[in-house]
VODO-567457 format. One record per residue: x, y, z of N, C-alpha, C in turn. Coordinates in steps of 0.1 Angstrom, whole numbers, padded with zeros to 4 digits, always signed. Example, Ala and Ser with C-alpha at 12.3 -4.5 7.8 and 13.67 -1.06 7.14 Angstrom:
! VODO-567457
+0132-0057+0078+0123-0045+0078+0132-0033+0078;+0128-0022+0071+0137-0011+0071+0129+0000+0079;
This chain:
! VODO-567457
-0619+0580-0274-0612+0574-0259-0609+0563-0256;-0627+0556-0257-0631+0540-0252-0619+0532-0261;-0615+0537-0276-0607+0531-0283-0594+0529-0278;-0590+0541-0274-0575+0541-0269-0575+0530-0254;-0586+0533-0250-0584+0523-0235-0581+0511-0240;-0590+0510-0249-0591+0492-0254-0575+0489-0256;-0573+0495-0266-0560+0491-0269-0544+0494-0257;-0545+0503-0252-0538+0499-0239-0542+0489-0230;-0551+0481-0228-0555+0472-0222-0551+0457-0229;-0553+0458-0245-0545+0449-0251-0532+0447-0250;-0527+0460-0251-0509+0459-0248-0502+0456-0235;-0511+0458-0224-0509+0453-0209-0508+0441-0211;-0520+0434-0218-0523+0418-0215-0511+0413-0220;-0505+0415-0235-0499+0413-0244-0484+0410-0234;-0478+0421-0227-0468+0422-0222-0464+0413-0209;-0480+0411-0201-0478+0402-0193-0474+0385-0197;-0483+0386-0209-0485+0371-0213-0467+0368-0220;-0464+0378-0225-0448+0376-0228-0438+0373-0216;-0441+0383-0207-0433+0379-0194-0433+0364-0189;-0445+0361-0189-0443+0346-0183-0441+0336-0192;-0441+0340-0206-0434+0326-0211-0420+0327-0215;-0415+0339-0210-0397+0337-0208-0392+0329-0197;-0379+0323-0201-0374+0316-0189-0367+0323-0179;-0367+0314-0169-0360+0317-0156-0349+0320-0153;-0340+0332-0160-0326+0332-0164-0321+0337-0148;-0310+0333-0145-0308+0335-0133-0301+0354-0134;-0296+0355-0143-0293+0372-0143-0307+0379-0140;-0317+0372-0139-0328+0383-0137-0330+0385-0121;-0327+0376-0118-0329+0372-0101-0319+0380-0095;-0305+0383-0102-0294+0392-0091-0287+0382-0090;-0286+0368-0099-0274+0361-0090-0272+0352-0102;-0254+0349-0106-0252+0336-0116-0253+0325-0112;-0258+0323-0100-0257+0307-0094-0273+0304-0090;-0279+0311-0088-0295+0306-0085-0300+0301-0093;-0310+0289-0089-0314+0284-0099-0306+0274-0107;-0294+0274-0106-0284+0261-0115-0289+0249-0103;-0287+0238-0108-0285+0225-0100-0274+0216-0102;-0266+0209-0090-0255+0208-0093-0259+0192-0092;-0251+0183-0102-0254+0164-0101-0248+0159-0089;-0252+0154-0085-0244+0148-0071-0246+0128-0073;-0232+0123-0070-0231+0111-0073-0237+0101-0060;-0240+0090-0059-0246+0082-0051-0233+0070-0051;-0229+0074-0037-0220+0064-0035-0224+0054-0028;-0236+0054-0022-0242+0041-0013-0244+0030-0020;-0240+0017-0013-0243+0005-0016-0232-0004-0019;-0228-0014-0023-0217-0025-0020-0213-0021-0036;-0196-0022-0039-0189-0023-0047-0177-0033-0045;-0171-0035-0055-0157-0045-0059-0150-0041-0068;-0137-0044-0067-0124-0042-0074-0112-0046-0076;-0103-0042-0084-0090-0048-0085-0081-0034-0083;-0070-0040-0077-0058-0030-0078-0043-0037-0081;-0035-0027-0081-0017-0028-0087-0012-0022-0075;-0002-0028-0069+0004-0019-0060+0020-0020-0061;+0028-0011-0051+0043-0012-0054+0043-0007-0036;+0055-0013-0030+0056-0012-0020+0071-0013-0012;+0076-0009+0001+0088-0012+0005+0081-0020+0022;+0089-0030+0027+0090-0035+0036+0100-0032+0045;+0099-0029+0057+0108-0029+0068+0107-0043+0077;+0115-0051+0080+0117-0067+0089+0127-0062+0101;+0123-0062+0113+0129-0063+0121+0134-0076+0128;+0147-0080+0124+0153-0093+0132+0156-0091+0145;+0159-0080+0154+0168-0081+0165+0168-0089+0175;+0151-0091+0181+0151-0100+0190+0147-0113+0185;+0148-0118+0172+0140-0131+0168+0145-0142+0172;+0158-0141+0173+0165-0159+0177+0165-0156+0193;+0162-0146+0202+0164-0146+0215+0157-0160+0224;+0144-0165+0217+0137-0173+0227+0144-0187+0223;+0149-0186+0211+0156-0201+0208+0169-0203+0217;+0176-0194+0218+0190-0194+0222+0185-0197+0241;+0176-0188+0245+0174-0189+0258+0170-0205+0261;+0163-0210+0252+0160-0226+0253+0172-0232+0254;+0180-0232+0244+0192-0239+0246+0202-0238+0256;+0203-0227+0265+0208-0221+0272+0204-0222+0286;+0193-0230+0287+0182-0230+0296+0192-0236+0315;+0198-0247+0310+0208-0248+0324+0220-0250+0321;+0224-0242+0313+0239-0237+0314+0242-0223+0322;+0250-0224+0331+0258-0218+0343+0258-0205+0339;+0265-0201+0323+0271-0186+0321+0256-0181+0314;+0247-0189+0310+0233-0180+0312+0229-0173+0322;+0228-0178+0331+0223-0169+0345+0233-0158+0349;+0245-0162+0345+0257-0152+0350+0253-0138+0341;+0253-0143+0330+0259-0129+0318+0247-0130+0304;+0235-0134+0310+0223-0135+0299+0230-0136+0286;+0235-0145+0280+0240-0148+0268+0231-0144+0259;+0220-0150+0260+0208-0152+0248+0206-0138+0245;+0207-0126+0254+0204-0113+0253+0213-0105+0247;+0221-0112+0242+0234-0106+0231+0230-0099+0221;+0231-0088+0215+0229-0086+0203+0231-0090+0192;+0225-0095+0184+0232-0102+0170+0227-0101+0157;+0214-0096+0156+0204-0095+0146+0200-0079+0140;+0198-0076+0130+0194-0063+0127+0182-0063+0122;+0180-0049+0110+0168-0050+0105+0173-0054+0087;+0161-0057+0079+0162-0057+0064+0156-0049+0057;+0155-0042+0045+0147-0036+0039+0147-0039+0026;+0132-0039+0020+0129-0043+0004+0119-0038-0002;+0118-0037-0015+0104-0034-0022+0099-0044-0029;+0089-0043-0035+0079-0055-0042+0071-0050-0050;+0065-0053-0058+0051-0050-0064+0042-0060-0065;+0029-0057-0061+0018-0068-0064+0004-0067-0066;-0005-0073-0065-0019-0069-0070-0030-0077-0060;-0041-0074-0065-0050-0077-0055-0064-0074-0057;-0074-0074-0046-0088-0066-0048-0092-0068-0036;-0105-0056-0039-0111-0054-0026-0126-0055-0030;-0135-0054-0015-0148-0054-0019-0154-0050-0004;-0166-0042-0007-0168-0034+0004-0183-0030+0005;-0187-0022+0013-0205-0017+0015-0201+0000+0018;-0208+0008+0011-0207+0020+0018-0222+0025+0021;-0224+0035+0029-0232+0043+0036-0232+0054+0034;-0241+0064+0027-0239+0075+0024-0248+0085+0032;-0251+0096+0041-0260+0107+0045-0252+0117+0038;-0262+0125+0030-0263+0135+0024-0246+0135+0016;-0234+0143+0020-0221+0140+0016-0209+0133+0020;-0216+0129+0037-0208+0119+0040-0206+0107+0040;-0197+0100+0038-0197+0083+0034-0192+0075+0046;-0196+0065+0050-0189+0055+0059-0189+0041+0051;-0174+0034+0055-0180+0020+0044-0169+0012+0053;-0173+0001+0052-0164-0015+0058-0160-0019+0044;-0150-0022+0047-0142-0030+0033-0129-0039+0037;-0130-0050+0026-0118-0063+0029-0111-0059+0020;-0097-0056+0022-0090-0059+0011-0077-0068+0014;-0074-0070-0001-0063-0082-0003-0053-0080-0011;-0039-0082-0010-0028-0080-0019-0019-0095-0021;-0016-0099-0033-0006-0108-0033+0007-0102-0034;+0023-0104-0030+0032-0103-0033+0040-0107-0027;+0055-0103-0027+0065-0110-0023+0075-0105-0015;+0075-0101-0003+0083-0094+0006+0094-0105+0014;+0107-0107+0007+0116-0113+0017+0127-0112+0022;+0130-0113+0033+0141-0104+0043+0149-0116+0049;+0164-0113+0052+0170-0121+0061+0180-0116+0065;+0186-0119+0077+0194-0115+0086+0202-0123+0096;+0212-0121+0099+0222-0133+0107+0230-0124+0113;+0239-0131+0127+0251-0127+0131+0257-0134+0145;+0266-0129+0147+0273-0140+0158+0280-0130+0165;+0281-0137+0180+0292-0132+0190+0300-0139+0200;+0310-0136+0201+0320-0144+0209+0327-0133+0220;+0326-0139+0232+0334-0131+0245+0339-0143+0253;+0349-0138+0258+0360-0145+0270+0359-0137+0283;+0359-0147+0294+0355-0143+0305+0363-0152+0314;+0366-0148+0328+0373-0156+0340+0358-0165+0345;+0354-0174+0341+0341-0180+0351+0341-0194+0344;+0343-0204+0357+0342-0202+0372+0354-0199+0374;+0359-0200+0389+0375-0198+0391+0386-0208+0385;+0393-0204+0385+0404-0212+0374+0402-0213+0361;+0389-0208+0355+0391-0210+0342+0390-0200+0334;+0390-0202+0322+0387-0189+0311+0376-0194+0300;+0366-0186+0301+0355-0194+0294+0354-0186+0282;+0351-0191+0271+0348-0189+0261+0337-0192+0251;+0324-0178+0251+0315-0185+0247+0310-0178+0233;+0303-0181+0224+0297-0179+0212+0285-0183+0208;+0280-0173+0206+0262-0176+0200+0260-0171+0186;+0254-0179+0180+0248-0173+0164+0236-0175+0162;+0232-0165+0155+0216-0167+0152+0211-0160+0139;+0204-0166+0129+0199-0162+0116+0185-0166+0116;+0179-0154+0109+0165-0156+0104+0161-0154+0091;+0148-0159+0082+0143-0153+0071+0130-0152+0076;+0127-0143+0066+0111-0139+0067+0103-0134+0053;+0093-0140+0047+0091-0139+0033+0072-0139+0038;+0069-0127+0032+0052-0122+0034+0047-0123+0021;+0038-0131+0019+0034-0134+0003+0019-0129+0002;+0009-0129+0013-0007-0126+0012-0007-0116+0027;-0014-0105+0019-0015-0093+0032-0028-0089+0027;-0033-0080+0040-0046-0072+0034-0046-0068+0050;-0064-0063+0048-0066-0054+0059-0083-0055+0057;-0089-0057+0072-0103-0052+0073-0106-0042+0079;-0113-0034+0071-0107-0017+0075-0123-0013+0073;-0122+0002+0083-0136+0010+0083-0131+0025+0076;-0138+0028+0066-0133+0038+0061-0145+0055+0062;-0141+0063+0061-0149+0073+0065-0144+0085+0054;-0154+0091+0045-0150+0103+0036-0162+0112+0033;-0157+0120+0023-0168+0132+0024-0167+0133+0004;-0181+0134+0001-0181+0134-0012-0182+0147-0018;-0174+0149-0031-0170+0162-0035-0172+0158-0050;-0188+0162-0054-0188+0160-0070-0188+0144-0070;-0179+0142-0079-0174+0130-0084-0162+0123-0078;-0161+0131-0068-0147+0126-0058-0147+0120-0043;-0143+0111-0038-0147+0108-0024-0133+0106-0023;-0129+0116-0014-0115+0114-0005-0116+0105+0008;-0111+0101+0015-0115+0092+0026-0103+0087+0034;-0103+0083+0043-0094+0078+0055-0098+0067+0062;-0089+0055+0065-0091+0046+0071-0084+0039+0081;-0089+0028+0087-0082+0022+0098-0087+0006+0101;-0080-0002+0104-0084-0013+0107-0076-0023+0112;-0078-0038+0112-0069-0046+0115-0059-0055+0103;-0050-0055+0101-0042-0061+0095-0039-0074+0094;-0039-0082+0085-0037-0095+0083-0026-0104+0072;-0021-0113+0077-0008-0116+0065-0006-0132+0069;-0001-0135+0054+0006-0149+0058+0019-0145+0057;+0029-0155+0064+0042-0153+0065+0051-0169+0065;+0061-0168+0055+0070-0178+0063+0082-0172+0071;+0083-0177+0081+0092-0174+0095+0102-0187+0093;+0118-0188+0094+0125-0196+0091+0133-0192+0100;+0139-0198+0117+0149-0192+0124+0157-0205+0128;+0169-0197+0133+0179-0211+0135+0190-0201+0147;+0194-0213+0156+0204-0203+0164+0215-0217+0173;+0227-0213+0176+0235-0221+0183+0244-0214+0192;+0250-0223+0201+0258-0215+0209+0267-0226+0208;+0278-0223+0215+0291-0231+0223+0297-0226+0233;+0303-0236+0239+0306-0231+0253+0322-0238+0256;+0332-0230+0259+0345-0235+0260+0353-0230+0273;+0355-0242+0284+0362-0238+0292+0373-0243+0296;+0384-0233+0298+0400-0235+0295+0403-0236+0307;+0407-0243+0314+0414-0250+0332+0429-0240+0333;+0430-0230+0337+0443-0220+0340+0445-0223+0353;+0440-0232+0363+0444-0233+0378+0456-0238+0384;+0459-0243+0394+0471-0252+0396+0466-0267+0400;+0452-0268+0403+0451-0281+0407+0453-0292+0399;+0456-0302+0409+0461-0312+0403+0453-0323+0408;+0440-0335+0400+0440-0329+0385+0432-0322+0383;+0432-0317+0369+0424-0304+0363+0409-0309+0368;+0400-0294+0371+0385-0301+0370+0382-0303+0358;+0368-0308+0360+0361-0316+0350+0359-0305+0335;+0361-0310+0325+0357-0302+0312+0341-0299+0310;+0337-0286+0308+0321-0281+0312+0320-0274+0296;+0327-0280+0289+0325-0273+0270+0311-0281+0267;+0303-0275+0259+0292-0277+0253+0286-0269+0243;+0275-0272+0237+0270-0269+0222+0259-0274+0220;+0250-0264+0212+0239-0269+0208+0235-0262+0197;+0223-0266+0191+0213-0262+0179+0201-0262+0178;+0193-0250+0174+0181-0251+0176+0173-0244+0162;+0163-0251+0157+0158-0243+0147+0141-0242+0150;+0133-0236+0139+0120-0231+0144+0117-0228+0125;+0108-0234+0123+0102-0230+0109+0085-0233+0111;+0082-0219+0106+0065-0217+0107+0065-0211+0092;+0058-0219+0088+0056-0221+0070+0038-0214+0070;+0035-0207+0065+0023-0204+0062+0018-0196+0076;+0025-0189+0083+0020-0185+0097+0011-0174+0094;+0001-0173+0100-0007-0161+0102-0003-0152+0114;-0001-0137+0108+0003-0129+0112-0006-0116+0113;-0007-0108+0121-0017-0097+0126-0011-0087+0130;-0019-0073+0128-0013-0058+0137-0026-0051+0133;-0019-0040+0128-0029-0027+0125-0028-0019+0112;-0039-0016+0104-0035-0010+0092-0044+0004+0093;-0036+0012+0082-0043+0029+0082-0038+0033+0071;-0044+0044+0065-0040+0051+0055-0048+0062+0048;-0046+0066+0036-0057+0077+0030-0058+0070+0014;-0068+0076+0009-0074+0073-0007-0083+0084-0013;-0087+0081-0025-0097+0090-0032-0103+0080-0041;-0114+0081-0044-0122+0073-0054-0129+0085-0064;-0127+0084-0078-0130+0092-0087-0143+0082-0094;-0154+0086-0095-0167+0082-0100-0163+0084-0117;-0165+0076-0126-0159+0079-0140-0170+0076-0147;-0183+0068-0147-0194+0066-0154-0202+0054-0149;-0213+0058-0144-0225+0048-0140-0219+0037-0133;-0214+0042-0123-0207+0031-0108-0194+0024-0108;-0188+0030-0125-0173+0025-0122-0165+0039-0119;-0154+0032-0112-0146+0045-0104-0130+0041-0106;-0123+0050-0105-0108+0049-0101-0107+0048-0087;-0094+0045-0082-0089+0045-0072-0075+0049-0072;-0070+0059-0060-0055+0055-0057-0059+0062-0039;-0046+0051-0038-0044+0053-0019-0031+0046-0018;-0028+0051-0002-0015+0050+0008-0022+0038+0016;-0012+0032+0014-0017+0021+0032-0005+0016+0039;-0004+0016+0051+0004+0014+0061+0002+0003+0071;+0008-0009+0068+0005-0019+0076+0013-0020+0086;+0012-0025+0100+0021-0029+0108+0020-0046+0114;+0027-0052+0115+0021-0067+0121+0035-0070+0129;+0031-0075+0143+0037-0079+0154+0035-0095+0156;+0051-0101+0154+0053-0109+0153+0069-0114+0159;+0073-0127+0158+0084-0130+0162+0098-0121+0152;+0092-0115+0139+0101-0107+0134+0088-0096+0130;+0089-0084+0138+0082-0069+0134+0083-0067+0120;+0073-0067+0117+0073-0060+0100+0061-0049+0097;+0068-0037+0088+0062-0027+0086+0061-0025+0068;+0048-0027+0063+0046-0027+0050+0040-0014+0046;+0045-0002+0035+0041+0005+0029+0039+0007+0015;+0026+0006+0011+0025+0007-0003+0012+0018-0010;+0019+0020-0022+0013+0027-0028+0001+0019-0038;-0012+0024-0045-0020+0015-0053-0027+0025-0061;-0027+0017-0072-0044+0023-0081-0050+0008-0081;-0062+0017-0086-0072+0006-0088-0086+0010-0096;-0094-0002-0098-0107+0003-0107-0116-0005-0103;-0126+0003-0094-0139-0007-0090-0150-0005-0098;-0164-0011-0092-0177-0009-0098-0184-0006-0086;-0196+0001-0083-0202+0002-0071-0213+0002-0080;-0222-0010-0071-0237-0017-0077-0247-0006-0072;
């Protein structure tokens, strides 16, 4: 009897030892996910990268020549009577182009939330031009038929642009989708030209005829390497590849306010490194 009890105790001890040596398999605890660990990406820190882009720009030349015409017609009587400088002349221009550039920034990460400040730059070549003229005749002043003609033209070339932005994103494994908003900055060449002529034809019966009031003028304005500003916004995603190296895909909207209001939409693909 004592031998049977001794054998039972030894077998029980061996069973406990075997159970202790077995791996902690998830299915033994009733779940296929408990005990499994998920790798996390550290997005915090400084980063730098380069990108290629393709985009479209819309330039609104509608009011770009009004200030020049107003100066030309400052002391002309028909300007005060008929607001000639505000006659509609110009329209809009649309163009597409590609570019390249880079970005540099710094990420702060709290668990899965990421906030960053970033400076983004692109070198491209968006060029637009527009021009127009208008002529009208009317009875002014008394005993005169007055014919006024105005014309205006403008060109704009945006070569360098970018944004100082604040990003906010949420890390999902190796992916960091984000949105951003900030200040748009650019460099542009804006060249404008305006002219007017006024002819007063006497149709009255007075002898001699009243004086000839005809006149004309031309004014130009060339603003080369002109600094323009506005606002920026967009969305994108960074994908961590290996040891700090990441891919970027992004859409950015820029709006510049100047004598020629301009919007630029670009899509970009980039490669960066987080230190």
